[in-house]
Backbone bond lengths (Angstrom), bond angles and torsions (degrees), N, CA, C in turn:
res aa  C-N    CA-C-N  psi(-1)  N-CA   C-N-CA  omega(-1)  CA-C   N-CA-C  phi
1 M - - - 1.467 - - 1.521 110.23 -
2 T 1.329 116.16 130.56 1.455 120.06 177.65 1.519 110.72 -77.47
3 N 1.317 116.00 150.94 1.458 120.25 177.79 1.531 111.75 -91.46
4 K 1.328 117.11 -5.04 1.455 120.47 -177.93 1.526 110.37 -89.09
5 V 1.317 115.75 127.48 1.458 121.78 174.67 1.527 107.85 -101.82
6 E 1.309 116.50 121.67 1.461 121.58 178.94 1.524 108.56 -93.24
7 L 1.331 116.37 130.71 1.458 121.31 -177.15 1.521 110.51 -100.72
8 Y 1.327 114.92 123.90 1.457 122.80 -179.26 1.526 106.54 -115.80
9 D 1.322 116.47 116.57 1.463 120.92 -172.95 1.528 111.43 -101.66
10 T 1.333 116.78 131.69 1.465 122.02 -178.50 1.529 112.89 -113.95
11 T 1.326 116.49 21.47 1.471 120.41 -178.90 1.527 112.24 -53.72
12 L 1.332 117.17 -41.00 1.460 120.63 -171.53 1.532 113.10 -79.73
13 R 1.328 117.93 -5.13 1.470 120.49 173.86 1.529 110.19 -124.20
14 D 1.337 117.13 -74.71 1.466 119.84 179.13 1.525 111.69 -57.92
15 G 1.319 116.27 -36.12 1.461 120.17 -176.21 1.510 114.75 -70.12
16 T 1.330 117.30 -11.50 1.471 120.18 -179.69 1.522 112.55 -101.61
17 Q 1.327 117.22 1.55 1.466 120.29 -173.94 1.527 111.59 -91.31
18 Q 1.313 115.13 58.22 1.458 119.44 173.50 1.521 109.09 -148.14
19 E 1.285 115.77 159.65 1.458 121.29 -176.77 1.529 110.80 -60.53
20 G 1.325 115.30 134.55 1.456 120.64 174.65 1.513 114.48 90.94
21 I 1.344 118.46 -2.51 1.457 121.27 -179.54 1.529 109.33 -105.11
22 S 1.314 116.25 122.05 1.465 121.18 175.23 1.524 107.60 -147.93
23 L 1.333 116.46 111.54 1.455 121.51 -177.19 1.521 110.32 -99.34
24 S 1.323 115.93 134.12 1.456 120.29 171.72 1.528 108.81 -77.42
25 V 1.327 116.44 170.02 1.465 119.41 175.70 1.522 110.07 -61.90
26 E 1.328 116.59 -39.48 1.469 119.77 177.96 1.524 110.78 -61.89
27 D 1.328 117.01 -40.65 1.468 120.52 176.19 1.524 110.44 -58.81
28 K 1.332 115.51 -47.40 1.463 120.20 -176.12 1.528 111.57 -64.15
29 L 1.320 116.54 -38.26 1.466 119.57 178.18 1.529 110.98 -67.76
30 A 1.330 116.62 -40.17 1.467 120.35 178.92 1.527 111.19 -65.17
31 I 1.339 116.37 -41.27 1.462 120.26 177.92 1.524 110.15 -65.30
32 T 1.320 116.87 -38.44 1.468 120.93 177.63 1.522 110.93 -58.29
33 E 1.314 116.38 -46.31 1.470 120.02 -179.52 1.523 110.70 -64.27
34 R 1.322 117.61 -39.44 1.465 120.49 179.58 1.532 110.71 -67.43
35 L 1.327 117.24 -42.68 1.463 120.18 178.27 1.526 111.07 -62.51
36 D 1.334 115.72 -37.74 1.465 119.73 176.99 1.523 110.65 -61.77
37 R 1.332 116.82 -43.10 1.472 120.37 179.35 1.524 111.59 -65.68
38 L 1.325 116.96 -29.09 1.460 120.85 178.11 1.523 112.23 -74.51
39 G 1.328 117.47 -13.02 1.457 120.57 178.07 1.516 115.02 95.52
40 I 1.346 117.02 16.41 1.461 120.04 176.86 1.530 109.14 -63.74
41 D 1.322 116.52 139.03 1.465 120.97 -176.12 1.526 112.77 -81.41
42 V 1.337 116.73 -45.39 1.466 121.62 -178.58 1.526 108.46 -132.42
43 I 1.334 116.05 130.64 1.459 122.17 179.81 1.517 108.33 -115.29
44 E 1.320 116.02 116.08 1.462 120.30 178.73 1.525 109.03 -81.31
45 G 1.345 115.64 117.07 1.457 120.22 -172.38 1.503 115.50 -82.57
46 G 1.329 117.59 -24.99 1.451 120.04 -178.34 1.512 111.02 154.02
47 Y 1.334 114.28 -172.16 1.460 122.61 -176.25 1.520 108.75 -91.64
48 A 1.310 116.71 117.17 1.463 121.25 -175.56 1.521 111.62 -59.79
49 G 1.342 115.53 125.86 1.449 120.98 176.11 1.506 115.78 74.29
50 A 1.331 117.79 7.77 1.466 119.62 -174.48 1.518 113.05 -76.85
51 N 1.336 116.74 -34.30 1.463 119.63 -177.18 1.524 109.28 -161.78
52 P 1.332 117.68 160.43 1.467 121.06 -178.19 1.522 113.37 -59.90
53 K 1.325 117.78 -31.50 1.462 120.74 -179.30 1.529 111.01 -63.43
54 D 1.337 116.37 -46.56 1.461 118.94 179.15 1.521 111.26 -68.25
55 D 1.334 116.90 -35.84 1.468 119.42 176.26 1.528 110.65 -59.72
56 E 1.335 116.35 -44.16 1.470 120.13 179.14 1.521 110.99 -65.92
57 Y 1.331 116.43 -39.21 1.461 119.74 178.96 1.525 110.71 -58.68
58 F 1.324 117.20 -49.39 1.464 119.71 -177.38 1.523 111.82 -63.92
59 Q 1.307 116.85 -30.03 1.464 119.76 176.84 1.525 110.88 -71.90
60 R 1.330 116.67 -45.51 1.460 120.60 -173.69 1.526 112.78 -79.37
61 V 1.326 117.71 -27.26 1.464 119.24 -177.30 1.528 111.17 -65.95
62 Q 1.329 117.13 -21.55 1.455 120.40 179.57 1.532 112.23 -64.69
63 S 1.337 116.97 -21.49 1.463 119.99 -179.12 1.523 113.05 -88.80
64 L 1.342 117.36 -6.93 1.464 120.10 178.73 1.528 110.13 -73.15
65 D 1.307 115.95 143.54 1.462 121.70 178.90 1.528 108.89 -93.10
66 L 1.339 115.53 73.14 1.460 120.23 -178.69 1.526 109.85 -75.37
67 K 1.321 116.09 136.38 1.458 121.69 -175.86 1.526 113.33 -92.02
68 H 1.327 117.11 -22.90 1.465 119.17 -171.01 1.526 112.68 -137.75
69 A 1.308 116.99 -46.53 1.464 121.29 -168.96 1.522 113.19 -78.26
70 Q 1.330 114.87 151.65 1.453 122.85 166.62 1.525 108.28 -105.13
71 I 1.338 116.35 149.59 1.454 121.52 178.57 1.522 109.71 -93.88
72 A 1.332 115.64 138.76 1.460 122.06 176.50 1.527 109.68 -118.13
73 A 1.328 115.39 144.74 1.461 122.44 170.73 1.522 108.32 -111.26
74 F 1.331 116.10 147.89 1.460 122.59 -172.07 1.525 109.73 -115.28
75 G 1.343 116.62 139.82 1.457 119.84 175.95 1.512 111.72 -169.43
76 N 1.331 115.75 174.67 1.458 122.28 -177.72 1.527 112.00 -84.68
77 T 1.334 115.25 160.36 1.453 120.47 167.77 1.529 108.64 -65.38
78 R 1.320 115.92 170.53 1.472 119.40 -179.83 1.522 110.42 -57.67
79 R 1.326 115.32 161.35 1.460 120.48 178.34 1.529 110.95 -70.30
80 A 1.317 114.70 155.30 1.463 119.60 177.72 1.517 110.21 -60.52
81 N 1.331 115.75 134.03 1.464 123.56 179.16 1.526 112.72 60.57
82 G 1.335 115.67 23.10 1.450 120.82 179.28 1.520 111.51 -103.13
83 D 1.319 114.95 -171.87 1.456 122.66 -176.59 1.520 108.75 -125.35
84 V 1.327 116.95 135.69 1.468 119.53 -176.10 1.521 112.13 -63.86
85 E 1.317 117.44 -34.94 1.460 120.86 -175.65 1.523 112.46 -64.27
86 S 1.339 116.11 -31.07 1.463 119.49 -176.63 1.522 113.38 -108.86
87 D 1.329 117.48 6.24 1.460 120.06 -175.78 1.526 110.69 -73.63
88 P 1.336 118.81 124.89 1.469 120.75 -175.59 1.526 114.16 -66.44
89 T 1.337 117.62 -33.29 1.459 119.64 179.89 1.521 111.48 -70.02
90 L 1.323 116.99 -42.29 1.459 119.84 178.34 1.526 110.67 -65.04
91 K 1.328 116.69 -37.63 1.464 119.94 176.13 1.527 110.45 -63.32
92 A 1.337 116.65 -43.79 1.461 120.55 179.40 1.524 111.18 -61.81
93 L 1.332 116.96 -38.69 1.461 120.60 177.06 1.521 110.86 -60.76
94 L 1.312 116.71 -47.87 1.464 120.40 -179.79 1.530 111.28 -64.58
95 D 1.332 116.72 -36.24 1.464 120.86 -177.79 1.529 112.80 -66.10
96 T 1.337 117.36 -20.43 1.470 118.93 178.95 1.527 111.97 -68.81
97 Q 1.324 117.29 -20.42 1.464 123.36 -175.22 1.530 112.62 65.83
98 A 1.324 117.61 11.50 1.467 120.61 179.16 1.527 109.41 -67.99
99 P 1.324 118.18 138.58 1.473 120.72 179.74 1.518 113.60 -71.95
100 V 1.353 116.61 -22.91 1.462 121.56 178.10 1.522 108.08 -115.80
101 L 1.329 116.21 130.51 1.463 121.38 177.69 1.524 108.35 -120.82
102 T 1.322 116.12 125.26 1.458 121.65 -177.87 1.517 109.70 -107.49
103 L 1.316 115.35 119.31 1.464 122.21 179.51 1.514 109.67 -101.34
104 V 1.321 116.54 131.38 1.452 120.17 174.17 1.521 108.32 -102.33
105 G 1.338 115.33 130.89 1.460 120.58 179.46 1.517 110.16 -142.18
106 K 1.304 116.21 164.62 1.460 121.36 -174.35 1.529 112.28 -83.08
107 S 1.343 114.64 139.25 1.462 121.45 174.38 1.522 111.82 -120.39
108 S 1.325 115.75 6.20 1.458 122.00 -176.75 1.521 110.08 -113.67
109 E 1.333 117.02 128.22 1.466 120.56 176.73 1.519 111.37 -55.74
110 Y 1.317 116.90 -43.94 1.469 120.29 -179.45 1.526 110.84 -59.25
111 Q 1.326 116.64 -45.31 1.462 120.32 -179.42 1.526 111.25 -63.82
112 V 1.317 116.86 -38.90 1.461 120.05 -179.74 1.524 110.60 -64.98
113 R 1.320 116.41 -48.44 1.467 120.34 -174.35 1.528 112.58 -75.71
114 D 1.348 117.31 -41.62 1.464 119.80 -172.03 1.517 114.15 -95.83
115 V 1.320 118.01 -25.51 1.466 120.56 -179.30 1.537 110.21 -99.89
116 L 1.328 116.29 -55.40 1.467 119.12 178.08 1.527 111.64 -74.83
117 Q 1.335 115.55 -26.14 1.475 122.20 -178.42 1.530 110.79 55.10
118 T 1.315 114.21 50.73 1.457 120.57 176.07 1.521 108.69 -138.04
119 S 1.308 116.79 179.48 1.458 120.39 -177.66 1.525 111.10 -82.94
120 L 1.310 115.51 159.71 1.455 120.43 177.88 1.526 110.66 -63.39
121 E 1.313 117.21 -37.77 1.459 121.19 179.73 1.526 111.38 -66.77
122 E 1.341 116.50 -41.44 1.458 119.56 179.72 1.523 111.35 -65.32
123 N 1.320 117.21 -36.58 1.459 119.60 177.75 1.523 111.37 -61.35
124 L 1.335 117.01 -43.15 1.470 120.01 178.02 1.531 110.45 -63.42
125 A 1.336 116.98 -37.16 1.465 120.36 177.18 1.527 110.77 -66.75
126 M 1.322 117.34 -37.42 1.463 121.25 177.81 1.528 110.72 -60.60
127 V 1.320 115.53 -42.53 1.465 120.39 178.78 1.524 110.43 -64.41
128 A 1.331 115.91 -53.23 1.465 120.67 -175.13 1.526 111.64 -63.78
129 D 1.327 117.40 -45.94 1.463 121.05 -178.84 1.520 111.58 -60.16
130 S 1.333 115.98 -43.54 1.462 120.67 -175.27 1.525 111.37 -68.86
131 V 1.331 116.25 -44.91 1.466 119.79 178.36 1.522 110.48 -61.69
132 Q 1.318 116.39 -47.70 1.465 120.57 -177.64 1.530 111.19 -61.98
133 Y 1.313 117.17 -41.10 1.466 121.56 -178.58 1.527 111.04 -63.38
134 L 1.324 116.94 -49.05 1.467 120.34 -178.22 1.527 111.20 -69.81
135 K 1.324 116.45 -37.31 1.463 120.25 175.65 1.527 109.95 -60.31
136 G 1.327 116.00 -39.73 1.449 120.72 179.41 1.514 114.04 -66.50
137 K 1.338 116.22 -17.52 1.459 121.65 176.81 1.531 111.69 -89.43
138 G 1.319 116.06 8.85 1.458 120.53 175.89 1.513 115.32 84.79
139 R 1.323 117.29 16.66 1.460 120.07 179.95 1.527 111.00 -100.39
140 R 1.302 114.67 153.76 1.462 121.57 171.81 1.528 106.59 -84.14
141 V 1.323 117.86 124.47 1.461 121.45 -171.92 1.529 110.68 -113.82
142 F 1.329 115.13 126.89 1.461 122.42 172.32 1.531 107.35 -104.44
143 F 1.321 117.26 143.37 1.454 121.60 174.37 1.518 109.52 -112.86
144 D 1.327 116.37 118.25 1.457 122.53 174.80 1.524 108.75 -91.27
145 A 1.326 117.08 110.00 1.461 122.24 -178.92 1.528 108.53 -83.01
146 E 1.324 115.19 92.24 1.474 120.76 -174.62 1.528 110.19 -68.87
147 H 1.339 115.56 139.99 1.473 122.50 -179.70 1.527 111.24 58.30
148 F 1.344 116.54 31.12 1.462 118.19 -175.27 1.523 112.64 -59.15
149 F 1.319 117.58 -47.02 1.475 118.89 -173.09 1.522 111.58 -72.61
150 D 1.333 118.47 -34.08 1.463 120.21 171.99 1.524 109.34 -64.04
151 G 1.343 116.01 -43.65 1.449 120.04 179.59 1.512 112.65 -64.15
152 Y 1.326 116.50 -36.04 1.465 120.27 179.85 1.529 110.73 -64.75
153 L 1.330 117.16 -37.07 1.463 120.05 177.90 1.523 111.25 -70.02
154 E 1.345 116.98 -33.69 1.467 121.06 179.61 1.527 110.89 -71.41
155 D 1.333 115.64 -52.78 1.463 122.25 -176.10 1.522 107.26 -154.80
156 S 1.302 116.14 96.22 1.457 120.79 -173.93 1.523 111.75 -61.36
157 E 1.333 117.23 -38.02 1.463 120.07 -177.67 1.528 111.49 -64.40
158 Y 1.332 116.65 -39.63 1.465 117.95 179.92 1.527 110.87 -69.92
159 A 1.312 117.31 -41.47 1.463 120.44 178.04 1.520 110.56 -58.77
160 L 1.325 116.59 -43.73 1.464 120.46 178.14 1.530 111.13 -67.99
161 A 1.320 117.56 -34.55 1.463 121.06 178.98 1.526 111.05 -62.36
162 S 1.331 117.05 -34.91 1.470 119.85 178.86 1.528 110.69 -65.03
163 L 1.320 116.30 -36.47 1.468 120.24 177.41 1.524 110.96 -69.15
164 R 1.325 116.06 -43.04 1.463 119.08 -179.14 1.522 111.29 -65.91
165 A 1.324 117.29 -32.50 1.468 120.20 177.23 1.524 110.41 -62.25
166 A 1.337 116.07 -42.71 1.468 120.30 178.36 1.521 110.93 -69.61
167 E 1.316 116.19 -41.46 1.468 120.90 179.81 1.523 111.06 -59.59
168 R 1.325 116.95 -50.16 1.464 121.11 -177.97 1.526 111.89 -64.48
169 A 1.321 116.63 -28.63 1.464 120.66 -178.86 1.522 112.83 -80.84
170 G 1.343 117.19 -8.53 1.454 120.00 174.88 1.506 116.90 112.18
171 A 1.326 118.42 13.75 1.465 120.30 177.10 1.525 110.01 -61.96
172 S 1.326 116.49 138.84 1.465 119.11 177.36 1.522 111.18 -82.05
173 T 1.337 116.29 -25.22 1.463 121.42 179.63 1.519 109.21 -147.02
174 V 1.321 117.02 138.41 1.459 121.70 167.64 1.526 107.09 -111.18
175 T 1.314 115.75 128.07 1.457 121.18 -174.76 1.518 109.99 -110.79
176 L 1.316 116.17 127.16 1.460 122.80 -178.28 1.522 108.55 -87.73
177 C 1.326 116.86 116.87 1.468 121.17 -173.73 1.521 111.36 -106.34
178 D 1.321 115.37 124.41 1.469 120.93 170.93 1.525 106.23 -91.29
179 T 1.325 115.85 75.07 1.455 122.24 -167.62 1.524 112.76 -61.04
180 N 1.316 117.51 -38.87 1.469 120.69 -179.93 1.523 112.97 -89.96
181 G 1.324 117.52 -4.99 1.461 120.69 177.87 1.510 113.81 67.70
182 G 1.324 117.49 24.55 1.458 119.61 -174.58 1.510 115.57 -105.75
183 A 1.331 117.58 -5.00 1.466 119.69 -179.52 1.526 110.49 -75.22
184 V 1.319 116.42 141.50 1.464 121.06 177.69 1.526 108.00 -97.57
185 P 1.339 117.41 158.63 1.470 119.87 -175.32 1.522 114.99 -52.71
186 A 1.321 118.53 -37.43 1.471 120.05 179.77 1.528 110.95 -63.43
187 E 1.341 117.30 -38.48 1.462 121.09 177.32 1.525 110.75 -67.68
188 I 1.326 115.68 -39.07 1.463 120.62 177.60 1.523 109.84 -60.34
189 R 1.333 116.76 -46.58 1.466 121.25 -178.14 1.529 111.00 -59.27
190 A 1.328 116.67 -48.29 1.464 120.39 -177.32 1.522 111.29 -63.87
191 A 1.326 116.35 -42.56 1.463 119.67 -177.96 1.526 111.22 -68.47
192 V 1.326 116.84 -43.16 1.465 119.84 -179.46 1.529 110.54 -63.96
193 A 1.323 117.60 -39.24 1.462 120.41 177.54 1.523 110.59 -60.16
194 A 1.331 116.87 -40.23 1.465 120.26 178.89 1.523 110.98 -68.13
195 V 1.328 116.70 -38.78 1.462 120.30 178.66 1.520 110.15 -64.31
196 R 1.316 117.29 -40.98 1.471 120.84 -179.65 1.525 111.09 -59.85
197 E 1.324 117.62 -31.70 1.459 120.48 178.22 1.527 111.52 -79.84
198 S 1.335 116.60 -28.69 1.465 120.94 -172.73 1.518 113.60 -91.92
199 V 1.328 116.97 -31.99 1.465 121.96 -176.07 1.520 108.36 -114.44
200 V 1.323 116.79 111.52 1.467 119.94 -175.77 1.520 112.46 -123.04
201 G 1.332 117.75 -5.38 1.456 119.67 -173.46 1.507 115.62 -101.10
202 C 1.335 117.63 3.32 1.465 120.01 178.46 1.523 108.83 -153.79
203 K 1.324 115.03 173.83 1.462 120.10 178.60 1.523 110.51 -73.83
204 I 1.319 115.58 159.12 1.463 122.03 178.58 1.524 108.43 -122.72
205 G 1.328 115.67 132.00 1.460 120.84 -179.59 1.519 111.68 -118.92
206 I 1.333 115.44 168.10 1.471 122.01 178.92 1.530 108.75 -132.13
207 H 1.339 115.19 137.66 1.470 121.18 179.27 1.524 107.45 -139.07
208 C 1.321 116.84 100.92 1.466 121.29 -175.98 1.524 111.55 -105.21
209 H 1.320 115.97 137.74 1.461 121.43 170.17 1.529 108.63 -93.87
210 N 1.319 115.72 158.93 1.472 119.98 -166.94 1.525 113.14 -110.12
211 D 1.326 117.79 28.81 1.464 120.76 -176.35 1.526 112.61 -58.26
212 T 1.318 117.15 -32.40 1.470 120.21 -179.60 1.527 111.66 -111.22
213 D 1.332 116.39 21.04 1.476 122.19 176.90 1.528 113.27 60.17
214 Q 1.339 116.55 31.67 1.464 119.31 -178.88 1.528 113.11 -122.50
215 A 1.336 117.28 11.75 1.465 120.25 -174.16 1.524 112.36 -63.34
216 V 1.325 117.37 -43.48 1.467 119.90 -179.20 1.525 110.51 -66.22
217 A 1.334 116.67 -45.91 1.463 120.17 178.98 1.525 110.92 -60.35
218 S 1.329 115.87 -43.91 1.467 119.64 -179.07 1.523 111.43 -65.38
219 T 1.321 116.85 -38.76 1.459 120.56 179.06 1.524 110.87 -64.31
220 L 1.319 116.88 -44.38 1.464 120.43 179.01 1.518 111.89 -63.37
221 I 1.334 116.38 -38.84 1.467 120.52 176.05 1.525 110.25 -61.02
222 A 1.347 116.08 -44.25 1.469 120.27 -179.92 1.532 110.90 -61.78
223 V 1.321 117.50 -41.17 1.464 120.89 178.45 1.530 110.01 -64.58
224 E 1.322 116.94 -41.23 1.465 119.77 177.40 1.525 110.94 -59.20
225 E 1.348 116.50 -34.43 1.470 120.51 -179.27 1.524 112.59 -81.26
226 G 1.339 116.39 -3.75 1.459 119.42 173.99 1.510 115.35 98.49
């Protein structure tokens, strides 16, 4: 286990998803510079291709003289039954020129069947294909395992399989997301311990939402578990 904790900041995407928050491109660039001075390792700039503001941000952030941080762009894995070469989201990710690309994919059987409306096998292929494709383009790829803790309670083996698919495809980090913010620290501890045994070829991250006011506690528990 490494003693270094890498900090990945989502202020410019997740942090803007509440009523009354609207950042201009100038705001986002200023926040980027401040986060860099604070020593943040990776700064997620926004959703690739989602809107003209984020497109402009990714273009202009390249001119900033950042001393420490790398910029990340966020997007989905390829579409179900689609092809990586022609997938618009993967193209948008590459077009940002960001050195780090973060892919969000499903780790919950329910989400795969009822939201994506595809097979469990196809979802794993979507994860693996997308990570491998972007990795092959010379980018550092993070995999955000969406609904991981809900998925782990439903079917732990499938949730872990989604992580292994990303790991084998070359992800540098797999991040466990408490997307609904409903996991309690004891559940976080048990799941992270299982992940530590199952995923050994890349780093493991934690991303907790605070719907039940337990995000900080859950994050600290995850760090204690390695």
